C-alpha positions as CSV (number, residue, x, y, z in Angstrom):
1,M,-29.6,-18.9,-16.8
2,N,-28.1,-19.3,-13.3
3,F,-29.0,-15.9,-12.0
4,I,-32.0,-13.6,-11.7
5,E,-32.2,-9.8,-11.1
6,E,-34.5,-8.3,-8.5
7,K,-35.3,-4.6,-8.0
8,T,-36.2,-3.6,-4.4
9,P,-39.0,-1.0,-3.7
10,K,-36.4,1.7,-3.1
11,G,-34.6,1.0,-6.4
12,Y,-31.7,-1.2,-5.3
13,L,-30.7,-3.8,-7.9
14,L,-29.9,-7.4,-6.7
15,K,-28.3,-9.9,-9.0
16,I,-28.8,-13.4,-7.4
17,F,-26.7,-16.3,-8.4
18,F,-28.2,-19.7,-7.8
19,D,-25.1,-22.0,-8.1
20,K,-23.5,-20.7,-5.0
21,W,-26.4,-18.8,-3.5
22,Q,-24.7,-15.4,-3.6
23,F,-25.8,-12.0,-4.8
24,L,-24.4,-8.7,-6.0
25,A,-26.1,-5.4,-4.8
26,F,-26.1,-2.0,-6.5
27,D,-27.5,1.2,-5.1
28,K,-29.9,3.5,-7.1
29,K,-26.9,5.2,-8.8
30,G,-25.5,1.8,-9.9
31,K,-22.7,1.8,-7.4
32,S,-21.7,-1.6,-5.9
33,I,-22.6,-2.3,-2.3
34,Y,-19.7,-4.1,-0.7
35,V,-20.0,-6.9,1.9
36,D,-17.4,-5.5,4.2
37,K,-16.2,-2.0,5.2
38,E,-12.8,-2.8,3.8
39,C,-14.4,-3.1,0.3
40,R,-12.7,-6.5,-0.3
41,S,-15.8,-8.5,-1.4
42,L,-18.8,-7.7,-3.6
43,L,-20.5,-11.1,-3.3
44,H,-23.0,-11.3,-0.5
45,T,-24.2,-14.7,0.8
46,V,-28.0,-15.4,0.6
47,P,-28.9,-16.2,4.2
48,V,-30.7,-19.4,5.1
49,I,-33.5,-19.5,7.7
50,I,-34.9,-22.9,8.7
51,F,-38.2,-23.2,10.7
52,V,-38.5,-26.2,12.9
53,G,-41.9,-26.9,14.5
54,S,-45.5,-27.9,13.8
55,T,-46.9,-24.5,14.6
56,F,-45.3,-22.7,11.7
57,D,-46.2,-22.1,8.1
58,I,-44.1,-19.9,5.8
59,K,-44.5,-18.3,2.4
60,R,-42.0,-19.9,0.0
61,E,-41.4,-19.3,-3.7
62,Y,-41.1,-22.8,-5.0
63,D,-40.1,-21.7,-8.5
64,R,-37.0,-19.8,-7.4
65,G,-36.0,-21.1,-4.0
66,Y,-35.9,-17.7,-2.1
67,V,-38.1,-14.9,-0.9
68,L,-37.3,-11.2,-0.8
69,L,-37.7,-9.9,2.7
70,K,-37.9,-6.3,3.8
71,I,-35.2,-4.6,5.8
72,R,-36.4,-1.9,8.2
73,N,-34.3,0.1,10.7
74,G,-31.3,-2.2,10.4
75,E,-33.4,-5.4,10.8
76,I,-34.7,-8.1,8.5
77,V,-38.4,-8.5,8.9
78,V,-39.2,-12.2,8.8
79,P,-42.9,-13.2,8.5
80,Y,-44.4,-16.5,9.4
81,R,-47.9,-17.9,9.9
82,D,-48.9,-19.2,13.3
83,V,-51.2,-22.2,12.4
84,R,-52.7,-22.2,15.9
85,D,-54.5,-18.8,15.5
86,L,-54.1,-18.5,11.7
87,K,-52.3,-15.1,12.0
88,T,-49.3,-13.8,10.2
89,K,-46.6,-12.7,12.6
90,F,-43.1,-11.4,12.4
91,F,-39.7,-11.3,14.1
92,F,-36.6,-9.3,13.4
93,L,-33.0,-10.2,12.7
94,A,-30.2,-7.6,12.9
95,T,-28.4,-6.9,9.7
96,D,-25.7,-4.5,8.5
97,K,-27.0,-4.6,4.9
98,E,-27.6,-1.2,3.4
99,M,-30.5,-2.3,1.1
100,D,-34.2,-2.1,1.9
101,A,-34.7,-5.8,1.0
102,I,-32.7,-9.0,0.9
103,P,-33.1,-12.4,-0.7
104,V,-33.4,-15.2,1.9
105,R,-33.8,-19.0,1.5
106,M,-36.5,-20.2,3.9
107,M,-37.2,-23.8,4.7
108,L,-39.7,-25.6,6.9
109,V,-39.6,-28.9,8.8
110,H,-42.0,-30.2,11.4
111,D,-39.4,-31.6,13.8
112,V,-35.7,-32.3,14.3
113,A,-36.1,-35.9,12.9
114,Q,-37.5,-34.5,9.6
115,M,-34.7,-31.9,9.6
116,V,-32.0,-34.6,9.9
117,R,-33.7,-36.7,7.2
118,E,-34.4,-34.0,4.6
119,I,-31.8,-31.2,5.1
120,D,-28.3,-32.0,4.2
121,V,-25.5,-31.1,6.6
122,S,-23.8,-29.1,3.8
123,I,-26.6,-26.5,4.2
124,Q,-25.4,-24.4,7.1
125,P,-28.3,-22.1,8.1
126,D,-27.7,-18.7,9.5
127,Y,-30.7,-19.0,11.7
128,V,-32.9,-21.9,12.9
129,V,-36.3,-20.8,14.2
130,V,-37.9,-23.2,16.8
131,D,-41.3,-23.3,18.5
132,D,-42.0,-24.4,22.1
133,A,-42.2,-28.1,21.1
134,V,-38.4,-28.2,20.4
135,T,-36.6,-29.4,23.4
136,P,-33.1,-28.4,24.7
137,N,-31.8,-31.7,23.5
138,D,-33.2,-31.0,20.0
139,V,-31.4,-27.6,20.1
140,I,-28.1,-29.2,20.9
141,I,-28.6,-31.7,18.0
142,I,-29.3,-28.8,15.6
143,K,-26.3,-26.8,16.8
144,N,-23.9,-29.7,16.5
145,R,-25.1,-31.1,13.2
146,Y,-25.6,-27.9,11.2
147,K,-23.1,-25.5,12.9
148,V,-25.9,-23.0,13.0
149,N,-24.9,-19.4,13.9
150,E,-28.0,-18.6,15.9
151,I,-31.1,-20.3,17.2
152,V,-34.2,-18.1,17.3
153,Y,-36.8,-19.2,19.9
154,V,-40.3,-17.9,19.1
155,E,-42.8,-17.9,21.9
156,L,-46.2,-16.2,22.1
157,A,-47.6,-14.3,25.0
158,N,-50.9,-12.4,25.1
159,N,-51.2,-12.1,21.3
160,Y,-47.7,-10.5,21.1
161,F,-44.9,-12.3,19.4
162,L,-41.6,-12.8,21.1
163,A,-38.5,-13.7,19.2
164,E,-35.4,-14.2,21.5
165,R,-32.0,-15.3,20.4
166,L,-30.3,-18.2,22.2
167,Q,-26.5,-18.5,21.7
168,I,-25.2,-22.0,22.6
169,P,-21.4,-22.4,23.2
170,D,-19.8,-24.9,20.9
171,S,-18.1,-26.7,23.7
172,D,-21.1,-26.9,26.0
173,R,-22.5,-30.4,26.3
174,V,-23.8,-29.9,29.8
175,M,-27.6,-30.5,30.1
176,N,-28.1,-27.8,32.7
177,I,-30.2,-25.4,30.7
178,N,-29.0,-22.4,32.8
179,M,-25.6,-22.9,31.3
180,M,-27.0,-22.8,27.7
181,S,-28.5,-19.4,27.6
182,S,-28.1,-15.8,28.6
183,N,-31.7,-15.3,27.8
184,P,-33.9,-15.3,31.0
185,V,-37.2,-15.3,29.0
186,F,-36.2,-18.5,27.2
187,L,-35.1,-20.1,30.4
188,A,-38.3,-19.1,32.2
189,R,-40.4,-20.7,29.5
190,I,-38.4,-23.9,29.6
191,H,-38.5,-24.1,33.4
192,L,-42.2,-23.3,33.5
193,R,-42.9,-26.1,31.0
194,S,-41.1,-28.6,33.3
195,M,-42.5,-26.9,36.4
196,D,-39.0,-26.4,37.8
197,L,-40.1,-23.4,39.8
198,A,-37.1,-23.1,42.0
199,K,-35.0,-22.3,38.8
200,I,-37.6,-19.6,37.9
201,N,-36.9,-17.9,41.2
202,Q,-33.2,-18.2,40.7
203,L,-33.5,-16.2,37.5
204,L,-34.2,-13.2,39.5
205,L,-30.9,-13.6,41.3
206,D,-28.8,-14.7,38.3
207,F,-29.9,-12.1,35.7
208,E,-30.4,-8.4,35.4
209,I,-33.8,-8.9,33.8
210,T,-35.2,-5.9,31.9
211,A,-38.6,-4.5,32.6
212,L,-39.9,-5.8,29.2
213,D,-38.5,-9.3,29.7
214,T,-40.1,-9.3,33.2
215,E,-43.4,-8.5,31.6
216,Y,-43.1,-11.5,29.3
217,I,-42.2,-13.8,32.2
218,L,-45.2,-12.4,34.2
219,S,-47.4,-13.2,31.3
220,F,-46.1,-16.8,31.2
221,I,-46.9,-17.3,34.9
222,Q,-50.3,-15.6,34.6
223,D,-51.2,-17.8,31.6
224,L,-50.1,-20.9,33.6
225,L,-52.3,-19.9,36.6
226,G,-55.2,-19.4,34.2
227,R,-55.1,-23.2,33.6
228,E,-55.6,-24.0,37.2
229,E,-59.1,-25.5,37.0
230,R,-58.2,-28.0,34.2
231,D,-54.5,-28.7,35.1
232,P,-53.8,-30.7,38.3
233,V,-50.1,-29.9,38.1
234,V,-50.8,-26.2,38.2
235,Q,-53.2,-26.8,41.1
236,K,-50.5,-28.6,43.0
237,N,-48.0,-25.8,42.4
238,K,-50.4,-22.9,42.7
239,T,-48.9,-21.5,46.0
240,M,-45.4,-21.3,44.6
241,L,-46.6,-19.9,41.3
242,L,-48.4,-17.1,43.1
243,D,-45.2,-16.4,45.1
244,L,-43.2,-16.2,41.9
245,L,-45.8,-13.9,40.4
246,N,-45.6,-11.7,43.4
247,S,-41.8,-11.6,43.3
248,F,-41.7,-10.7,39.6
249,K,-44.3,-8.0,40.1
250,F,-42.3,-6.5,42.9
251,Y,-39.1,-6.6,40.8
252,H,-40.9,-5.0,37.9
253,S,-42.2,-2.2,40.2
254,L,-38.7,-1.6,41.5
255,L,-37.4,-1.3,37.9
256,Q,-40.2,1.1,37.1
257,K,-39.6,3.0,40.3
258,D,-43.4,2.6,41.0
259,E,-43.4,3.7,44.6
260,A,-47.2,3.4,45.1
261,S,-47.1,-0.2,43.9
262,I,-44.0,-1.0,46.0
263,K,-45.7,0.3,49.1
264,E,-48.9,-1.5,48.4
265,M,-47.2,-4.8,48.0
266,I,-45.1,-4.4,51.1
267,E,-48.2,-3.2,53.1
268,A,-50.2,-6.2,51.9
269,T,-47.6,-8.7,53.2
270,R,-48.5,-10.4,56.5
271,D,-45.8,-13.1,56.6
272,I,-42.3,-12.2,57.7
273,K,-40.9,-14.9,55.5
274,K,-42.4,-13.3,52.4
275,L,-40.6,-10.1,53.0
276,T,-37.2,-11.8,52.6
277,P,-37.4,-12.1,48.8
278,F,-38.5,-8.4,48.7
279,R,-35.4,-7.3,50.6
280,T,-33.2,-9.4,48.4
281,L,-34.7,-7.8,45.3
282,V,-34.3,-4.3,46.6
283,S,-30.7,-4.9,47.3
284,K,-30.2,-6.5,43.8
285,V,-31.9,-3.6,41.9
286,K,-30.1,-1.0,44.1
287,A,-26.8,-2.6,43.0
288,M,-27.9,-2.3,39.3
289,Y,-28.3,1.5,39.6
290,P,-25.2,3.0,41.2
291,G,-26.3,6.6,40.6
292,A,-26.7,8.9,43.6
293,E,-30.4,9.5,43.0
294,E,-31.2,5.9,42.5
295,Q,-29.2,4.9,45.6
296,K,-31.3,7.4,47.7
297,L,-34.5,6.1,46.2
298,Y,-33.8,2.4,46.8
299,T,-32.6,3.2,50.3
300,V,-36.1,4.7,50.9
301,Y,-37.6,1.3,49.8
302,E,-35.2,-0.5,52.1
303,N,-36.4,1.6,55.0
304,I,-40.1,0.9,54.1
305,L,-39.3,-2.8,54.2
306,Y,-37.4,-2.5,57.5
307,D,-40.4,-0.7,59.1
308,K,-42.8,-3.4,57.9
309,L,-40.5,-6.1,59.2
310,E,-40.4,-4.5,62.6
311,E,-44.1,-4.1,62.6
312,L,-44.7,-7.8,61.9
313,K,-42.1,-8.8,64.5
314,S,-43.7,-6.8,67.2
315,G,-47.3,-7.4,66.1
316,I,-47.9,-3.7,66.4
317,R,-49.1,-1.8,63.3
318,V,-46.8,1.1,62.3
319,T,-48.7,4.2,61.4
């Protein structure tokens, strides 16, 4: 028999065909669920997820070649085990499927070399999940060889999981990582790993980073600073790392409109040169929020900065 039937917890019936890895789906009333809104196709493709990295372990059904994953709020819930802390964690993939569960083929390799050896190019994965040991060069190899739709970069921060999507243009062969992603969190992690701190600072200028993403980047920098005593490279770059931490904290406070924090950080500044990035960030965030109320608010912050600048120039404390 080249097919199997599965019933989801909410009563959907899935008929999975192994020869072409497709499935039919029927709702609780026995009505077919079409792939497209135009109702032209009934055969859904079983998605393929390949994990690449030594920090992953995944649950696989060796006797049938797929697992049934839950769908919640329009997202596929993908579990994996982090072998570093022996915890099961999850990330989420957007889907337009109407069911509450979906069959997925999941594969695991430890590195790109093993992937090239063991996974045939005819298998075109929908997602390739990579850990922080996979380099930008590896990502390009994966993209070019397997024509993968999407790379999912999984990074951990303060016991929270983070799954961010990295879209790589087909024509891009340039090794400037800033050209490879519209994901500032991914870029921050890559640049911190190579200690290319000037590019971390540039992210604040190049991207409209959300408050949540800023929190992740702050956690990366804080984690790095926590290694100071045992890492001479961190010791060497401590001053610039602290400056970056300060800039991202200030940017986060601007996004949150946390006036007390903004005033505190400005007041604590004793070096005119350190006010320059603050002024740049206020101008940037002000441009992000064109509404009248926000414009008034960020003008207030600009005036606070101006007063502090004049204070430091004159050497007279403004009261």
